[in-house]
N, C-alpha and C positions, 0 to 999 in steps of 0.2 A: 335420120335413121335409115339403115340399109335394109332392103327386103329382097327376096329372091322371087321374081315373077317369071323369069325365063330360065328353065333348066337346060342343060346341054341336050343336044339332040339324041344322043344315045339313051338317055333316060326317058324321053317321051314315048318311045316305042315299046316300052316295057308293058307287061300285062296289067290286068286290073288289080291284082293283088299288089302289084308294084305301084299302082296308082295310089293306093292307100299308104303304101310306104313312102311314096314320093311326097304325099301330103304331110306325113309324119316327119319326114326328113326336112321338108320345107319349113314346117312349123318349128321343128327343133332348130334349124339353122336360123330362122327368123328370131326365135327366142334368144338364141345364143348371140346373134348379132345385136339384138336389142339390149341384152344384158351387157354385151361388150361395149356398145355405144354409151350406155348409162355409166358403166365403169370408166370409160374414157372421159365422159363429162365430169365425173367425180374427180378423176385424176387431174383433168385440166383445171378444175376448180381448186383442188389442193395445190397444184403447181402455181396457179395464179395467186392464191392466198400466200403461199410460200414466197413467191416472187415479191408480193407486196410487203410481206414481213421482212424479207431480205432488203428491199428498198428502204423500208423504214429503219431497219437496223443499220444499213449503210449510211443513211442520213445521220443517225445518232452517232455512229462511229466517226463519221466525218466531222460532226459537230464537236465530239470529244477530242478528236485530233486537232481541230482548229482551236478549241479551248486550251488544250494542252500546249499547243504551239504558242498561243497568246501568253499563257502562264509562263512557259519556259522563256519566251522572249522578255517578258516583264522581269522574270526572275534573273535572267542573264544581265539585263540592264541594271537591276538592283544590285546584283552580285558585283558587276563591274564598278558601279558607283561606290558600293561599300568597300571594295578592294582598293580603289583609288583613295577614298577617304582614310582607310586603315593605313595605307602606305604613307599618306601625308601625316597622319597622327603619329605613326611609328617614327617617321623621319623627324618630326618636331620633338617627340619624346627623346629620341636619340641625341638630337642637338642639345636639348635642355639638360639631359643627363651628362653629356660631355662638358657643358658649361659648369654644371654643379660639381663635376669631378675636378675640373680645373680649379674652381673656387676652394674645394676641399683640400686640394694639394697646397694651395696658397696658405690656407688656414693651418694645415699640418706643418708646413715649413715655418710659419710664424710661431706656432706652438713649440716646435723643436728649438727654435732660436730662443724663445722666452724660457723654455725649460733649461737650456744650457746656461743662460744668464742667471736664472734662479738658482740652479745647482752651484754655479760659480759663486754667487752671492752667499748662499747658505754655507758653502765650504769655507769661504773667507771668514764669515761670521763665526763658524765653529772653531776655526783656527784661532781667531782673536779671542773667543771665549776660553779656549784651552790655554792660550797664553795668559789671559787674565786670571784664570783659575790657578795656573802654575805660580803666577806672581802672588796671588792671594794666598796660596798654600805656603809660599815662602814667607810672606808677611805673617801668616798665622803661626808658622813654625817659630819665627823670630819673636812674635808676641808671646807664644807659649813659653819660650826660653826666658824672656824677660820677666814674665809672670812668675815662673819658677824661681828666678833670681830674686824677684821682689818678695816672694813668699819667704825665701831663705833670709833675705835682709830683714823682712818684717819679724821673723822669728828671732833673729839676732837683736833687732831693735827692742823687741819685747823683753828678751833676756837682759839686754843692756839697761832698759828702763827698770826692770826688777832689781838689777844690781845697783843702779843709781838709787832707787828707792831704799834698798837695804843699806846702802852706804849713807844716804841722807838720814835714815833712821839711826844708824850707828853714830853718825856725826851728831845728831841731836842728843843721843845718849851721851856721847863723849863730851859734847858741849855742856850738857847739864852736869856731868861729872866734873868737868873743868871748872864750871861756875861754882859748883859745890866745893871743890878743892880750893879755889880762889877765895871763896868766902871763909872757908875754914882757915886758910892761910892768912887771910886778912884778920880774922879773929885772933889768930895766934900772934900776930905781929902787931 
């Protein structure tokens, strides 16, 4: 702590009333200096506490930076590894898809060929069925014509049979008349 024991020479020559005032000034200066020293100590203490806090904060920030750096390094390694693996998977997938695409093209070509053959087979069978149907239709028309002729002949036959039956019936009648006339004639002769 600072004190004022020696005043400048010009002040020591002053009068007795000034001796009182010198003592008061001295006391005032000593009090001011003491308060100033106390304030300086408090400020120094605050500065030291602040410096300690800053040191601690700096350590924490450095630790955070180191942790972040470690995390970012691990993240970068993981990202690089995942990227490499992803590229490998994508490459394999692309190759697999290309192979599948080629196989699908082969299947599609085979199906197209089979489809053309099937369509050709179906078309030829349809043409054969149409020909068979036309032949059958012609046969059916001929059969229908023959059936109609047979019906007409059947009607004629029935009519002829009726006529024959009538003639046979008439013949029997005529035969019986002839027999009766012959008997009558034989009785007469």
